[in-house]
C-alpha positions in Angstrom: -23.1 19.3 13.9 -21.2 18.0 16.6 -16.9 18.4 16.4 -16.1 16.3 19.2 -16.2 12.5 18.3 -20.3 12.4 18.7 -20.7 13.1 22.4 -23.5 15.6 23.9 -21.1 17.6 25.4 -20.3 20.4 23.3 -16.8 20.9 24.3 -14.5 19.8 22.5 -12.5 16.1 23.6 -9.1 15.5 23.0 -8.3 11.9 22.4 -6.1 10.4 24.7 -4.1 7.1 23.8 -4.4 4.7 26.4 -0.6 2.8 27.0 -1.9 -0.1 26.3 -3.8 0.5 23.5 0.0 2.6 22.2 2.3 -1.0 23.1 0.0 -3.1 21.7 0.4 -1.1 18.0 3.8 -0.8 19.1 4.0 -4.8 18.9 2.2 -5.0 15.7 -0.5 -5.9 16.8 -3.5 -4.4 18.3 -7.0 -6.4 18.5 -10.5 -5.6 18.4 -11.0 -3.4 21.1 -8.2 -1.5 20.2 -9.4 -0.9 16.7 -12.5 0.8 18.4 -10.4 3.3 19.5 -8.5 4.3 16.2 -12.2 4.4 14.9 -13.7 6.7 17.2 -10.4 9.0 17.1 -10.6 9.0 13.0 -14.8 9.8 13.5 -12.9 13.4 14.8 -10.4 13.8 12.3 -13.4 13.5 9.7 -15.3 15.4 11.3 -12.7 18.5 11.1 -11.9 17.7 7.3 -15.8 18.1 6.4 -16.3 21.1 8.5 -12.9 22.3 6.5 -13.9 21.5 3.6 -17.6 23.2 4.0 -15.5 26.6 5.3 -13.6 26.5 2.2 -16.5 26.0 0.5 -18.5 29.2 2.2 -15.6 31.3 1.2 -14.7 30.0 -2.3 -16.7 32.0 -5.0 -18.3 30.0 -7.9 -17.3 26.2 -6.1 -20.6 24.5 -6.7 -21.2 25.8 -9.2 -24.8 24.8 -10.1 -25.7 23.0 -7.1 -27.2 24.5 -3.9 -25.7 26.2 -1.7 -23.1 24.9 1.6 -25.7 26.2 4.1 -28.4 23.6 3.0 -25.6 20.4 3.1 -25.0 21.6 6.7 -28.5 21.3 8.0 -28.8 18.5 6.3 -25.8 16.3 7.6 -27.0 18.6 11.4 -30.3 17.0 11.2 -29.6 12.9 10.1 -26.3 13.5 13.1 -28.7 14.5 15.5 -31.6 12.4 14.6 -29.4 9.1 13.8 -26.0 9.4 15.2 -24.6 5.8 14.3 -25.8 5.6 10.9 -24.1 9.1 10.6 -21.0 8.2 11.8 -20.4 4.7 9.9 -21.3 6.9 6.8 -18.7 9.5 7.5 -16.4 6.5 8.2 -16.8 4.9 4.7 -13.3 4.8 3.0 -14.0 6.0 -0.1 -15.8 9.7 1.6 -12.2 9.9 3.1 -10.7 9.6 0.1 -13.3 12.2 -1.7 -12.8 14.4 1.6 -8.5 14.7 1.1 -9.5 15.2 -2.8 -11.7 17.5 -2.8 -9.6 20.0 0.4 -6.3 19.8 -1.9 -8.1 20.5 -5.2 -8.9 23.9 -3.3 -6.0 24.4 -2.4 -4.6 23.6 -5.9 -2.4 20.2 -5.0 -4.4 18.1 -7.1 -6.3 18.3 -10.4 -9.8 16.4 -11.4 -11.4 15.5 -14.4 -14.5 17.6 -14.2 -15.3 21.2 -13.1 -14.4 21.8 -9.8 -18.3 21.5 -8.2 -18.4 18.2 -9.8 -16.2 16.8 -7.1 -17.1 19.7 -4.0 -21.1 18.9 -5.4 -20.3 15.5 -4.2 -21.6 17.0 -1.0 -25.3 16.5 -2.0 -25.1 12.9 -2.8 -23.9 12.1 0.6 -26.5 14.3 2.0 -29.1 12.7 0.1 -27.8 8.9 1.9 -27.3 10.8 5.2 -31.2 11.3 4.7 -32.2 8.5 3.7 -30.1 6.1 6.8 -31.9 8.7 9.2 -34.9 8.8 7.9 -35.5 12.4 6.5 -37.0 13.8 3.8 -34.6 15.5 1.3 -35.1 17.4 -2.4 -31.9 18.2 -4.1 -29.6 18.3 -6.8 -26.0 16.7 -7.3 -23.8 16.4 -10.0 -23.1 14.0 -12.8 -20.4 12.1 -13.8 -20.3 10.7 -17.3 -23.9 10.4 -16.9 -23.8 8.8 -13.4 -24.0 9.7 -9.5 -22.7 7.7 -6.9 -24.5 7.7 -3.4 -21.8 7.1 -1.0 -22.4 3.6 0.5 -25.2 2.7 -1.7 -24.8 2.7 -5.3 -24.1 4.0 -8.5 -27.1 5.4 -10.7 -26.5 5.8 -14.3 -29.3 8.4 -16.6 -28.4 7.7 -19.9 -28.5 10.4 -22.8 -27.3 12.9 -20.2 -24.0 15.7 -20.3 -21.2 14.2 -19.6 -21.0 16.9 -16.8 -24.5 17.1 -15.7 -27.0 17.2 -12.8 -29.9 15.4 -11.2 -32.6 16.0 -9.2 -33.2 13.6 -5.8 -35.2 12.9 -3.3 -35.8 10.9 -0.5 -39.0 10.2 1.4 -40.4 7.3 3.5 -37.4 5.3 3.4 -36.3 4.9 -0.6 -34.4 7.3 -3.0 -35.4 8.2 -6.4 -32.9 10.1 -8.9 -34.0 11.9 -11.6 -38.0 11.7 -10.1 -39.8 13.9 -12.9 -37.7 12.7 -15.9 -38.3 10.4 -18.8 -37.5 7.8 -19.4 -39.5 4.0 -18.2 -38.4 4.4 -14.3 -36.8 6.8 -12.5 -33.4 4.7 -11.3 -33.8 3.7 -7.9 -31.9 1.6 -5.2 -33.2 -2.4 -4.9 -34.6 -4.3 -1.6 -31.0 -6.4 -1.4 -27.5 -3.6 -0.7 -25.7 -5.2 -2.9 -28.2 -5.8 -5.8 -28.6 -4.2 -9.2 -31.6 -2.6 -11.2 -32.3 -0.9 -14.4 -30.5 1.8 -14.1 -28.6 1.3 -10.8 -25.2 -0.8 -9.5 -25.7 -1.7 -6.3 -22.1 -2.9 -4.1 -21.0 -6.1 -4.2 -19.8 -7.5 -1.1 -17.5 -10.3 0.6 -18.2 -12.2 3.3 -17.3 -14.5 5.7 -17.0 -15.8 9.5 -14.3 -14.9 12.3 -15.1 -17.1 15.7 -18.7 -17.1 14.8 -19.1 -13.4 13.6 -20.3 -12.7 10.2 -18.3 -10.3 8.7 -18.9 -8.3 5.8 -17.1 -5.7 3.3 -17.8 -3.9 0.3 -16.1 -5.0 -2.7 -15.7 -1.3 -5.1 -15.1 -1.4 -8.2 -18.0 1.7 -9.4 -17.4 4.5 -6.8 -15.3 7.5 -8.6 -12.9 7.9 -5.2 -11.9 4.0 -4.6 -8.3 5.3 -6.0 -5.8 7.1 -4.3 -5.5 10.1 -6.8 -7.6 11.3 -9.4 -11.7 10.1 -9.8 -12.0 6.3 -11.5 -14.5 5.5 -14.0 -16.8 2.7 -13.1 -15.5 -1.2 -13.6 -17.7 -3.5 -13.3 -16.5 -7.2 -12.4 -17.8 -10.1 -14.3 -19.5 -12.5 -12.5 -16.5 -15.4 -12.8 -14.5 -12.5 -11.2 -16.9 -11.6 -8.4 -16.9 -15.3 -7.6 -13.4 -16.1 -7.3 -13.1 -12.3 -5.2 -15.4 -14.0 -3.5 -14.4 -17.4 -2.7 -11.0 -16.5 -1.9 -11.3 -13.5 0.6 -13.3 -16.6 2.3 -10.6 -18.9 2.4 -8.0 -16.1 3.6 -10.6 -14.8 6.3 -10.6 -19.0 7.2 -6.3 -19.0 7.1 -6.4 -16.0 9.5 -8.6 -17.4 11.7 -6.8 -20.6 12.4 -3.5 -19.1 12.7 -4.0 -15.5 14.5 -7.5 -14.9 15.8 -6.5 -11.6 17.7 -5.8 -10.2 13.9 -8.5 -12.0 12.2 -11.2 -10.2 14.6 -9.5 -6.9 14.2 -9.6 -7.1 10.8 -13.2 -7.9 10.8 -13.3 -5.1 13.1 -11.5 -2.8 10.8 -12.0 -3.6 7.6 -14.7 -2.0 5.2 -14.0 -2.0 1.7 -11.6 -3.2 -0.5 -11.5 -1.2 -3.7 -10.5 -3.4 -7.1 -7.6 -2.7 -8.8 -6.1 -4.2 -12.2 -2.8 -4.6 -13.9 -0.9 -7.1 -11.8 0.9 -10.0 -13.2 -0.8 -13.5 -12.4 2.0 -13.9 -10.1 1.6 -11.0 -7.9 -0.8 -8.3 -6.3 -0.6 -4.7 -6.6 -2.1 -3.1 -3.1 -2.1 0.2 -1.7 -3.8 2.5 1.5 -4.6 5.4 2.1 -3.8 7.5 5.6 -7.5 9.1 4.0 -9.3 5.9 3.8 -9.1 4.5 7.3 -10.9 0.6 7.1 -9.9 0.5 3.7 -7.9 -0.4 0.8 -7.0 -1.3 -2.4 -5.7 -4.5 -4.3 -5.7 -6.2 -7.8 -6.9 -9.5 -7.5 -4.8 -12.2 -5.2 -3.4 -15.3 -6.8 -4.2 -17.7 -3.9 -5.9 -17.1 -0.8 -2.5 -17.4 0.9 -1.2 -14.1 -1.2 -5.2 -12.8 0.2 -3.8 -12.9 3.9 -0.9 -11.2 3.5 -2.0 -8.5 1.6 -4.8 -8.1 4.0 -2.7 -8.9 7.1 -0.1 -5.8 5.1 -2.5 -3.2 4.4 -4.2 -3.1 7.8 -0.6 -2.5 9.5 -0.4 0.6 7.4 -3.7 1.2 8.1 -3.3 1.3 11.8 -0.7 2.9 12.1 -1.6 5.6 9.8 -4.3 6.2 12.0 -2.1 6.7 15.1 -0.3 9.1 13.5 -2.9 11.0 13.0 -2.4 11.7 17.1 1.1 11.4 17.4 4.5 12.2 15.9 6.5 9.3 15.7 9.6 11.5 14.0 10.8 15.0 12.4 13.1 14.3 9.3 13.7 16.5 6.5 11.5 13.3 4.1 14.6 13.2 2.0 15.1 9.5 -0.3 18.1 8.2 2.3 16.9 4.9 3.3 17.0 1.3 1.8 14.3 -0.5 2.2 14.8 -3.9 1.5 10.9 -4.5 -0.3 11.3 -1.5 -2.1 13.3 -0.6 -6.0 13.3 3.0 -4.8 14.8 4.9 -1.8 12.2 6.0 0.8 11.9 8.6 3.4 12.2 7.7 6.8 8.4 8.0 7.1 7.8 5.9 4.0 11.0 3.1 5.7 8.9 3.4 9.3 5.6 2.4 7.2 7.3 -0.4 5.1 9.0 -2.2 8.5 5.6 -1.8 10.2 3.9 -3.6 7.3 6.4 -6.2 7.4 6.0 -6.9 11.1 2.4 -8.3 10.6 3.6 -10.1 7.2 6.4 -11.7 9.2 4.5 -12.8 12.1 1.6 -14.1 9.7 4.3 -16.6 7.7 5.9 -17.3 11.5 2.1 -18.7 12.4 1.5 -20.2 8.8 4.0 -22.8 9.9 1.7 -24.5 12.5 -1.0 -24.6 9.4 0.7 -25.4 6.0 0.2 -28.2 3.6 3.3 -29.6 3.4 3.5 -29.2 0.2 3.7 -25.2 0.6 5.9 -25.8 3.7 9.2 -25.0 1.3 8.0 -21.6 0.3 6.1 -20.9 3.7 10.0 -21.1 5.2 11.3 -19.4 2.7 8.9 -16.2 3.0 9.1 -16.0 7.1 13.2 -16.1 7.2 13.4 -13.5 4.0 10.9 -11.7 5.8 12.6 -11.6 8.8 15.7 -10.9 7.8 14.0 -8.0 5.7 12.7 -6.5 8.8 15.2 -6.9 10.7 17.5 -4.8 8.5 15.0 -1.9 8.7 14.2 -1.6 11.6 18.3 -1.1 12.9 18.4 1.5 10.4 14.7 3.0 12.0 16.4 2.8 15.7 19.6 4.2 14.7 18.0 7.7 13.2 18.3 11.0 15.1 15.1 11.8 13.8 13.4 9.4 15.6 11.3 11.3 18.3 10.6 10.6 21.9 7.2 8.9 21.0 8.7 7.3 18.1 11.7 5.6 20.0 9.3 3.9 22.0 7.3 2.2 19.2 10.4 1.2 17.6 11.4 -0.6 21.1 8.0 -2.3 21.0 8.9 -3.2 17.5 12.0 -4.3 17.7 11.2 -6.5 20.9 9.3 -8.9 18.2 12.4 -9.8 16.3 14.2 -11.8 18.7 12.2 -14.7 19.5 11.9 -15.1 15.2 15.6 -15.3 15.1 15.2 -18.5 17.2 13.0 -20.5 15.6 14.1 -23.6 14.8 12.0 -24.7 12.3 13.7 -23.1 9.0 15.8 -26.0 7.2 19.7 -24.6 7.1 19.3 -24.5 3.1 16.2 -22.3 3.0 17.8 -20.2 5.1 20.6 -19.8 3.3 18.1 -19.0 0.2 16.4 -16.3 2.0 19.8 -14.6 3.3 21.0 -14.8 -1.0 17.8 -13.2 -1.8 17.8 -10.0 0.8 21.8 -9.7 -0.7 21.0 -9.4 -4.3 18.3 -7.2 -3.5 20.4 -5.0 -1.7 22.8 -5.6 -3.9 21.3 -4.3 -6.8 19.9 -1.6 -4.9 22.9 -0.3 -4.1 24.3 -0.4 -8.0 21.5 1.5 -9.1 20.8 4.0 -6.6 24.3 4.7 -4.7 26.9 7.0 -6.4 30.5 6.8 -5.6 33.0 10.0 -4.8 33.9 10.6 -9.3 37.4 11.8 -7.8 37.7 7.9 -6.2 36.8 6.7 -9.0 38.8 8.4 -11.3 41.8 7.7 -9.2 41.0 4.1 -9.2 40.4 3.6 -13.0 43.7 5.3 -13.2 44.9 3.5 -10.8 43.6 0.1 -12.6 44.9 0.7 -15.8 48.9 1.6 -14.7 47.9 -1.8 -12.9 48.8 -0.7 -9.0 46.3 -1.6 -6.5 43.8 -0.4 -4.8 45.6 2.8 -3.2 43.9 4.1 0.7 40.6 4.1 1.5 37.3 4.8 -0.4 34.7 7.0 0.5 31.5 6.4 1.5 29.3 6.8 -1.7 25.5 8.9 -2.0 22.1 8.4 -2.2 21.4 9.6 -5.9 17.7 8.3 -6.6 17.6 6.9 -10.0 13.5 6.4 -10.6 13.4 5.1 -14.1 16.3 1.8 -13.0 14.5 -0.6 -15.1 14.8 -4.1 -12.2 13.9 -7.5 -12.9 13.8 -9.2 -9.9 14.4 -12.9 -12.0 15.8 -14.7 -9.6 14.1 -14.5 -6.5 10.7 -15.5 -9.0 13.0 -18.5 -9.9 13.6 -18.7 -6.1 10.4 -19.3 -5.8 9.2 -21.1 -8.8 11.4 -23.8 -7.8 10.2 -23.4 -3.9 6.5 -24.0 -4.4 4.1 -26.3 -6.4 5.2 -26.0 -10.0 2.7 -22.4 -10.8 1.4 -21.1 -14.9 1.7 -18.1 -13.7 4.1 -15.8 -16.3 6.8 -15.4 -13.4 9.9 -12.5 -14.5 12.1 -14.9 -17.4 15.5 -15.6 -15.7 18.2 -15.4 -18.5 20.7 -18.4 -19.0 22.7 -16.7 -16.6 20.5 -16.7 -13.5 19.5 -19.7 -13.9 23.1 -20.6 -13.9 23.3 -18.6 -10.5 20.2 -20.1 -9.0 22.4 -23.7 -9.5 25.5 -22.9 -8.3 26.9 -23.1 -12.0 30.6 -21.5 -11.7 29.9 -20.3 -15.0 27.2 -18.0 -14.0 30.1 -15.3 -13.6 31.7 -15.5 -17.5 27.4 -15.8 -19.1 27.1 -12.4 -16.5 30.5 -11.0 -18.3 28.8 -11.3 -21.8 24.8 -9.8 -21.4 27.6 -7.0 -19.6 29.3 -7.4 -23.2 25.7 -6.0 -25.2 25.0 -3.7 -22.3 28.0 -2.9 -20.0 24.9 -0.7 -17.5 22.9 -3.8 -16.9 22.1 -3.6 -13.3 21.1 -6.4 -13.0 23.6 -8.6 -14.9 26.2 -6.3 -13.0 24.3 -7.5 -9.6 24.6 -11.0 -10.7 27.8 -11.3 -11.5 29.7 -9.7 -8.2 26.9 -12.5 -6.9 28.3 -15.4 -8.5 31.8 -13.5 -7.9 31.4 -13.7 -4.0 33.4 -11.6 -3.1 32.4 -9.8 0.6 34.1 -6.7 0.0 32.6 -6.3 -3.4 28.8 -7.2 -2.2 29.1 -4.1 1.2 30.4 -1.7 -2.1 28.6 -3.2 -5.4 28.0 0.4 -6.7 31.7 1.1 -6.9 32.4 -2.2 -10.2 30.2 -0.6 -12.4 31.5 2.9 -12.0 34.6 2.4 -12.2 34.0 0.2 -15.9 31.8 3.3 -16.6 35.3 5.5 -15.9 37.3 3.0 -18.1 35.0 2.9 -20.8 34.9 6.9 -20.9 38.8 7.0 -21.4 38.7 4.3 -23.9 40.1 1.4 -22.2 39.0 -2.2 -22.7 38.5 -4.2 -19.8 36.6 -7.7 -18.8 34.1 -6.5 -16.0 35.1 -9.4 -13.9 38.7 -8.8 -13.8 37.7 -4.7 -12.6 35.3 -6.7 -9.7 38.6 -9.2 -8.9 40.7 -6.5 -8.6 38.6 -4.1 -6.4 38.1 -6.9 -4.3 41.5 -7.7 -4.1 42.3 -4.0 -2.8 39.0 -3.7 -0.4 39.8 -6.7 1.1 43.7 -5.5 1.9 
């Protein structure tokens, strides 16, 4: 196989990123031509990963178990690449192939585990060979591994063989443009793909598709609910979508692409060029979206069914931003950091490493841009929420970009990239379409989240906490400066987000989704009721460690010094309890506010 990106030359080529592409990507953009460049670079990477997998299998005794040896794989794939290079490249770039390659290499390196013997994962090579031979018009007979009595043919479909062992094998034949599974097995007839690419047949489930039109160009994306390598961790069993749910996916996807094409034709065109699969995931509440993407799977994303076309459009933009940045990071190093979870990311509940903050800020650069453009097309009923989302996202993105720009771990390329990101921000802040009251709601929501994050994940110096508790007990004032706090991640801290949900519900058309249930204290705070502080104090009487209640109390008191150091009141109140002192949390907070403000 050629490993130089598919060119006829035998020499190894190096990808050079054109300056215009880099600058487009740094600004959060990148049109179809830039995306095609990223596809070429990812193809080179896939070839290298495939070569690494084959070489490692060849030196690992028994890696393929009862399946044909690895040299037959090499011969088949090399012939398919030579006979039909475009088809071969498109197959190798199928996102689920990238996930499988990464998972298999990690299994060989003992950094990942599977749900079956090693050869059941590595043997997926032979299913890949079968599809490559089919697309290249090559004859082939091979053996493939079964997983729960089924075998997935990447970018094609799932063959089911009932009454077979969970971890068995099946024979496959490819000839005359057709593929048969178990051609000599017992039964009514062999599983064979139907004529329609996304159709089903007895013993066969095809990949479903989502279709839309972007500027007159038809767009087709696989909606994957059957490939075991559609998730980002361990292989998954197939979970077939019902007819009604499939219809909702198709309707919302088409309308989401229409929204993007109307407001941002360039991004819609880039998505049409770059998106190939959406893997369906479950478990999201009705009002939210669970989505993810991976650097292993350029062109693919995972998502629960978004509740509406606008949420779907935001999800597509969000994950495609991650996809573009992931491909760029395969070519350039933007930061050299320890990986410590030390940064606040305004859209996350947990501390993030520098790399995670960069990924998030880049995603929200695209999300903010979407909301800005959507304001030109939003129906009147949806305008209050759209204004709020735009104001909140620009606030969050600004804070993250400022943090990134100040971090010394950025490389020279990273600093140039951040300058491109930062250059997008001033125009958003000068946007006069946001009403002051909506901007104020966005600011309070951002403050709410940052306050809650600090309460959960920052620990004041123990000596300062003890000194403050003694001073409070003695009726003295706060003495001297208080040292900065340390990031101590709390991975299990509960977080309801009920106040943010309450604000969104009030701005939007009433929705039947199961939003987080706000407490009476939360409702009072959002309504501006002065009784909110007392309501939160009563909640803290029942649970003095309740981070949500502490956050609400400090927001209700409205002291800027406390909101800059919100982790202090809970820590001092805890120390007082340990020493047997009973104190109203409002008194502790007000005492600290007076001292910190002095």
